[in-house]
N, C-alpha and C positions, 0 to 999 in steps of 0.2 A: 246493403251490407252493414252489419253491426260494427261498432267501433272496436269491440273486442276481437272480432274476426280480422278486421283490417290490420290491427296491430300484429297479430300472430302471423298473418300472411307476409307482412313486411319483414318481420324477424326471420321467417323461414327463407325468404328471398335473399336476405343479407347473409345468412349462413352459407347459402349456396354460392352467391356471387363473390364473397370474400375469399373463399377457397380457390375459385378460378382466378381471382386477381393476384393471389400470391404466386401462382404458377406463371401467370402472364408476365409478371415483373422479372422472375428468374429467366424466362425464355428471352425476354428483351435484351438483358445483359449478355447472355450467351450468344445471341444473334449479332450483337454489336462487337463482341470481343475480337473476332478475327480481323476486323477492320482497323483495330487500334495498334499503333506503334508503341508498345510498352515492353518493359523487361520481361523476358521469358518466364522467370520465376513468379512474377506477379500475375501473369496471364494464366499459368498452370494452376496456381493457388485459387484464383478466382473461378476458373473453370471447374475444378474439383469440388469446391465448396457449393457452388450453385447447382451442379449436377446432383450432389448428395441431397440438397434441399429439394430439388425436383423429384427425386426418388421418394422422398418423404411425402410430398404432396400427392404423388401418384398412388402410393400405398394408402394414403388417407382417403382418396376418392371413393372407393367402395364402402368404406366405413361411413362417410358422410352421406352416401346414397342410401345406405340402410337407415341412417338417422332420418333422412328426408321421408322415406317410406313410412316410418313410424310416426312422424309428425302428422302426415296425412291421415294415418289410421286413428290417431288421437282426435284430430279435428272432427272426423265423422262420428266416432264413438268413443268419447272420453272414458278412459279406464286407468286406474292407478298403476296397474302392472306395466302398461305401455309407457307412461310417464317415467316410471322408475327405470325402465330399460334404457330410455333415451338419456337420462341423467348418468347412468352407469357407463354407457358407451362413450359419451362425451368426456366424462371424467377419467376414462382409461387412456385417452390419447396423450402421449408424452411429447409435448411441444418443446421441452427444454433442450435436448441435444441438437436438433437441427437449427434452432434459433441461436444456440450458443455458437455454432459454427459461423453463422452470419455475423455475429458480434465480433468474433475473432478476426474475420476477414476485414471488416471495416476498420478495426484497430490497426491491423497490419499495414493497411494502405493509407493511414491517416497522415503520415509524414511524406507521402509521395505527391508529386505535382502532376497535374494533367487531368485528362478526361476520365480515366479509369476510376480514380478516387471519387470524382463527382458522380459518375454513373452508378457505381456500386453503392455509395452512400444514399443517393436518392432512391434507388430501387429497394434497398434494404429498409429504408424508412417507410416506403409504401407498403412493404410486406408486413412490417411490424404494426402499422396502422390497421391493415386488413385483419391481422390476427386479433388485435384488440377489439375491433368491431365484431368479429365473429364471436368472441367470448361474451361480449356485452349482449349481443342478440340472443345467444344461447341461454345465458343466465336469465334475461328478461322473459324469454319464452317459458322456461321451466318454472319461474315464479308465477307466471300466468296460469300454467297448467295446474300448479299446486293450489292456487286460489279457486280454480274451476272445480277441482275435486272436493275442496272443502265446501263449496256451495252445493255440491251434489251429495254432501254427507258421505264422501268417499264411495258413492255408488257408481253406476255406469249408465251410459245411454246406449240403447240398442236401436240399430237402424238396418234396413235392408240395403245392401250395397253390392257393387259389382265393379271390378277393375280389369283393365287389360295391360299386359306387360308390353314394353317396347320391343318390337320385332328386330331391332338392330342391336341394342346393348343389353336387353333383358331386364331393364329397370322395371320393377314390379308395380310401380305407381305411375305409369305413363298417362293413363286416362282413367278416371273413376267417376262413378255415379252412385248416389244414395238418395233414398226417399225419407223425408221427415214429415210426420203428421203434425197437424195444427196443435194437437195436445201433447206433443212430444217433449216440450220444455227443454229444447236443445240449447246449450249455453252459447254456441257459436252461430247457429243458423236461425235467424229470426224468421218465423213463419207466420202466415195468416192465422188469425184467431177464429176465423169462420169455421164452424163445425163441418167436418168431412173433407176439408181441404188439406193441402200440404205443399211440399216443395220438392222439386228435383234439384239436387245439389251436384254440380259438375266440378271435378278436380278440386275437391275440398274447399269450396267456397268461391272459386274464381267466377263461377256463374251460378245464380240461384233463380230457378224458374217456378213461379207460383202455379199450382195445379188444382183444378176443381175435382170433385169426387170421382166422376166418371173417368177422367184421364188419369187420375192418381192410381186407380186400381189397375189399369192397363200397363202403366209404367212400372208399378211394383211387380207385376207378373213378368214383364220383360227382364227386370233385374234378377228375379229369382230363376228365370230360364236362361240367363246370360245371353240374352238376345239384344244385340246392340242396335239393330235397325230402327226400332221404335224410339230409341233414345236419341239417335242422331237426327231423326226427323224433327225433333223438338228444337234443335239448335240451328242457329243461323249458318253454321259451318260445321264440318266434321273434324276440324283441327283439334287435336293432333292425330286424327284418324284419316287415312287415305281411302276415299271411297272407291278408287280405281283398283287398288290391290287388296282392299279390305284388311289393312294392317294398321296398327298404331305405332307411332314413332315419337320419341321425346322431341320437344320443340327445337332443341339445339341441333337436331339431325336434319332439319329442313333447310334447304339452300335457295339462293336466288330469289329472296323475298322482294316483291315488287308491289308498291302501293300505287293504286290508280285513283286519279282525281277527275271529276267531271265538272267543268266550268268552275274550277277552283275549290270545289267541295269534295271531301273524301267520299269515294265510291266503294272500293273493295281492295282486298289484298290477295295476291297470288304467291304461291311458293311451290318448290319442287321437293317431293318426298325422296328418300334414299333410293327408291327404285326408278326414279326418273319421271314420275308422273307429275304433271303441272296442274294444280287445282287451285280453286279459290278457297282460301282459308278463313276469310272474314268478309262479310258483306254488310 
């Protein structure tokens, strides 16, 4: 995996994880609030402010999901239009009002004693740190995309690709495949320089499999025909695709993950899909 791809995948993951972290901190305070013996006014003010913030994060979720889909699209086929859309969507998010409410809450509790003040201050601090990390990751990623486009002379990269939506939440970028030829000069996916070879790229760089000419052509045909079976046969597991119900699910929808060891060494991992099928997701 190239250093450039590793950097972008880390930034992409941070954008996703920080959004989840903000909501988790709000949920934690709201979960602890009923247990606290504090003045009613302080409790109601805290509850309203954090519920308002949760609503903001919930409204933000589909926007960030759309951003995540476009990041994947750019990784497979860098294009100026996609990078511009990502920048515009992120720039349109109004972080001010909801975070202003959190600042007011911390200020109003500053002179109070006890657990509520500490709990709110620590959680809001965590939320603000997550927000800063989100913005830094987004800015860093957009700067990388801009440099990639300059290196391509603002051109684009064309690849044969195929994706499946999540059968539970509808996320359009649940699992994806694309083929890159050895002479494709792809900025993210380093491929073999041997003539006639190429790579199958799974989930925008999470897995990159080298392919020789004969296999390359059959995999390209599978992608063009939207036939997932030959693609899954190349992988060690069908994750996040359930072979028993032939459906794709985002990784967060799988439950009861179990890692199996054999004589102290990693053997495999099992998980349960949303339809209750228990399958091996990694071997």
